C-alpha positions in Angstrom: -69.5 32.8 44.9 -69.7 36.4 46.3 -73.5 36.2 46.2 -73.4 32.9 48.1 -71.2 34.4 50.9 -73.9 37.0 51.5 -76.4 34.3 52.5 -76.8 33.8 56.2 -76.6 30.0 56.2 -73.2 30.2 54.2 -71.8 32.8 56.7 -72.9 30.5 59.6 -71.2 27.6 57.9 -67.8 29.4 57.4 -67.9 30.7 61.0 -68.6 27.2 62.2 -65.7 25.8 60.0 -63.4 28.3 61.7 -64.5 27.7 65.3 -64.3 23.9 64.7 -60.9 24.2 63.0 -59.5 26.0 66.1 -60.7 23.3 68.5 -59.5 20.5 66.2 -56.2 22.1 65.7 -55.4 22.4 69.4 -57.2 19.3 70.8 -56.4 17.1 67.7 -52.7 17.7 68.2 -52.9 16.2 71.6 -55.0 13.2 70.2 -52.2 12.5 67.6 -49.4 13.0 69.9 -50.9 10.8 72.6 -52.1 8.3 70.0 -55.6 8.1 71.4 -57.4 8.2 68.1 -59.3 4.9 69.1 -60.7 6.3 72.3 -61.6 9.5 70.4 -63.6 7.1 68.0 -65.3 5.5 70.9 -66.3 8.8 72.4 -67.8 10.0 69.0 -70.0 6.9 68.6 -71.0 6.8 72.2 -72.3 10.4 71.9 -75.2 9.0 69.9 -76.5 7.7 73.1 -76.9 11.4 74.2 -78.7 12.3 70.9 -81.3 9.5 71.6 -81.6 10.7 75.2 -82.3 14.3 74.0 -84.9 13.1 71.7 -86.5 10.8 74.2 -86.6 13.4 77.1 -87.4 16.4 74.9 -84.3 18.5 75.3 -81.6 19.7 72.9 -79.8 16.5 71.5 -76.5 18.5 71.3 -76.6 18.9 75.1 -77.4 15.2 75.5 -74.5 14.4 73.2 -72.2 16.5 75.4 -73.2 14.8 78.6 -72.9 11.3 77.0 -69.7 12.2 75.3 -68.0 13.5 78.5 -69.1 10.7 80.8 -68.3 7.9 78.2 -64.9 9.5 77.6 -64.1 9.6 81.3 -65.2 6.0 81.6 -62.9 5.1 78.6 -60.0 7.0 80.1 -60.4 5.3 83.4 -60.5 1.9 81.6 -57.3 2.6 79.9 -55.6 3.8 83.0 -56.7 1.4 85.6 -57.8 -1.8 83.9 -55.8 -4.9 83.2 -58.2 -6.1 80.5 -57.7 -5.4 76.8 -58.6 -1.7 76.6 -59.5 -2.0 72.8 -62.1 -4.6 73.5 -63.7 -2.7 76.5 -63.7 0.6 74.7 -65.2 -1.1 71.5 -68.0 -2.5 73.7 -68.7 0.9 75.4 -68.8 2.4 71.8 -71.3 -0.1 70.6 -73.4 0.3 73.8 -73.7 4.0 73.4 -74.8 3.6 69.8 -77.3 1.0 70.9 -78.8 3.0 73.6 -79.2 6.0 71.3 -81.0 4.0 68.6 -83.3 2.4 71.1 -84.2 5.7 72.8 -84.9 7.3 69.2 -87.0 4.2 68.3 -89.0 4.8 71.7 -89.6 8.5 70.9 -92.9 9.2 69.4 -93.3 11.5 66.4 -91.0 12.6 63.5 -87.3 12.8 64.3 -86.2 15.8 62.4 -82.6 16.2 61.4 -81.6 12.8 62.8 -79.3 12.0 59.9 -77.5 15.3 60.2 -76.0 13.9 63.5 -74.5 11.1 61.7 -73.3 12.8 58.5 -73.1 16.4 59.6 -74.9 19.5 58.3 -72.6 22.4 58.4 -75.0 24.4 56.1 -77.7 24.1 58.7 -75.7 25.2 61.8 -77.8 28.0 63.5 -76.3 31.0 65.2 -77.2 29.7 68.7 -74.9 26.7 68.0 -72.1 29.2 67.0 -72.3 30.7 70.4 -71.8 27.2 72.0 -68.9 26.6 69.7 -67.3 30.0 70.6 -67.7 29.3 74.3 -66.2 25.8 73.9 -63.1 27.3 72.0 -62.6 29.7 74.8 -62.6 26.9 77.3 -60.2 24.9 75.3 -57.8 27.7 74.9 -57.9 28.7 78.5 -57.3 25.0 79.5 -54.2 24.8 77.2 -52.9 28.1 78.3 -53.1 27.1 82.0 -51.8 23.5 81.7 -49.7 23.6 78.6 -46.4 22.5 80.2 -48.2 19.7 82.2 -50.1 18.4 79.2 -46.8 18.4 77.3 -45.1 16.5 80.1 -47.8 13.8 80.3 -47.9 13.4 76.6 -44.2 12.7 76.1 -42.9 11.4 79.5 -45.7 10.5 81.9 -43.1 8.8 84.2 -41.1 12.0 84.5 -44.3 14.0 85.0 -45.2 11.6 87.9 -41.9 12.2 89.7 -42.5 16.0 89.4 -45.8 15.5 91.3 -47.7 16.4 88.3 -51.4 14.8 88.6 -51.0 12.7 85.4 -54.3 10.9 85.6 -56.3 14.0 86.4 -54.9 16.0 83.5 -55.3 13.0 81.2 -59.0 12.9 82.2 -59.3 16.6 81.7 -57.8 16.2 78.3 -60.4 13.4 77.5 -63.1 15.6 78.5 -61.9 18.4 76.2 -61.7 15.8 73.4 -65.4 14.9 74.1 -66.5 18.4 73.9 -64.6 19.0 70.7 -66.1 15.9 69.1 -69.6 17.3 69.8 -68.5 20.5 67.9 -67.2 18.6 64.9 -70.2 16.4 64.9 -72.4 19.3 63.6 -69.9 19.8 60.7 -69.1 16.3 59.3 -71.2 14.0 61.5 -70.3 11.2 64.2 -69.2 8.9 61.4 -66.5 11.1 60.0 -65.7 13.2 63.1 -62.3 11.5 63.9 -61.1 12.4 60.3 -61.4 16.1 60.9 -60.1 15.9 64.4 -57.0 14.0 63.4 -56.1 14.7 59.7 -55.1 18.4 60.0 -52.7 17.7 63.0 -51.3 14.7 61.1 -50.6 16.8 58.0 -49.0 19.6 60.2 -46.9 17.0 62.0 -45.3 16.2 58.6 -43.7 19.7 58.4 -43.4 21.0 62.0 -42.2 19.3 65.2 -43.0 21.9 67.9 -46.4 21.5 69.5 -47.4 25.1 69.4 -46.5 25.4 65.7 -48.4 22.1 65.0 -51.6 23.5 66.7 -51.5 26.8 64.7 -50.7 25.0 61.3 -53.3 22.4 61.9 -56.0 24.9 62.7 -55.1 26.9 59.5 -55.2 23.6 57.5 -58.6 22.8 59.0 -60.0 26.1 57.9 -58.6 25.5 54.3 -60.0 22.0 54.1 -63.4 23.0 55.2 -63.6 26.1 52.9 -62.5 23.9 49.9 -64.9 21.2 50.9 -67.8 23.7 51.1 -67.0 25.2 47.8 -66.8 21.7 46.2 -70.2 20.8 47.9 -71.9 24.0 46.6 -70.5 23.7 43.0 -71.3 20.0 42.5 -74.2 19.7 44.8 -72.6 17.1 47.1 -72.8 16.4 50.8 -70.6 19.0 52.5 -69.3 16.7 55.3 -68.2 14.2 52.8 -66.4 16.6 50.6 -64.6 18.1 53.6 -63.2 14.7 54.7 -62.2 13.7 51.2 -60.3 17.0 50.7 -58.7 16.4 54.1 -57.8 12.8 53.2 -56.4 13.8 49.8 -54.2 16.6 51.5 -53.0 14.0 54.0 -51.7 11.5 51.4 -50.3 14.5 49.3 -48.4 15.6 52.4 -47.0 12.0 52.8 -45.8 12.2 49.3 -44.2 15.6 49.7 -42.5 14.5 53.0 -41.1 11.4 51.4 -40.0 13.1 48.2 -38.0 15.8 50.1 -36.8 13.8 53.1 
């Protein structure tokens, strides 16, 4: 294992895992607390439209995924806040349209589509250093956002009516949170893929929530758990020659059910 850690691709994978875990620990906590996992899932799958757009127009598919994720996330957030229709149906429709657009654009793109499957199932072992810089920048943006608006985000998460009476821009902050979720999803996509992105975004905070109740503690613990799950998943992936994204998610899921058992046993 020591020899493996000296390889550049493994060093990049570990660095990506740490950076992604920080984002998931912070933003995933608000996803769990606000119970907006379904919206997050919709954003993740809609981002595939941006990947198709990137292939079709010849620019970085990750940038396309970011653009699509943010705009689809804002659309879903506006739908949830302002429409009287069933939000799950509308969000599910937007989810499907995003995936459909991505598939059509990829079909229309001539030539070989390299690394296409990695966007669906992740490829943490193939994350380049240039993407690590993007992840670092996004982490810094997320940390600054939470530092500046922590109390306000806490207020809109637990008592939006009270927040409104205190002249806190509830809807604006909610849409800002949705945008941060969208950017985090694009980060996680490179580690476990669009199909399993919600698991890594929500499982570590859900496990942390079993043992701590304070939001800051939940963020820290879930970030640490995310790193542990990814490192264990990477180790199993290398040892048994398995898909890294899948092993990371299986480890995370096993830890979640184990935490439920421990919680029920000692509660």
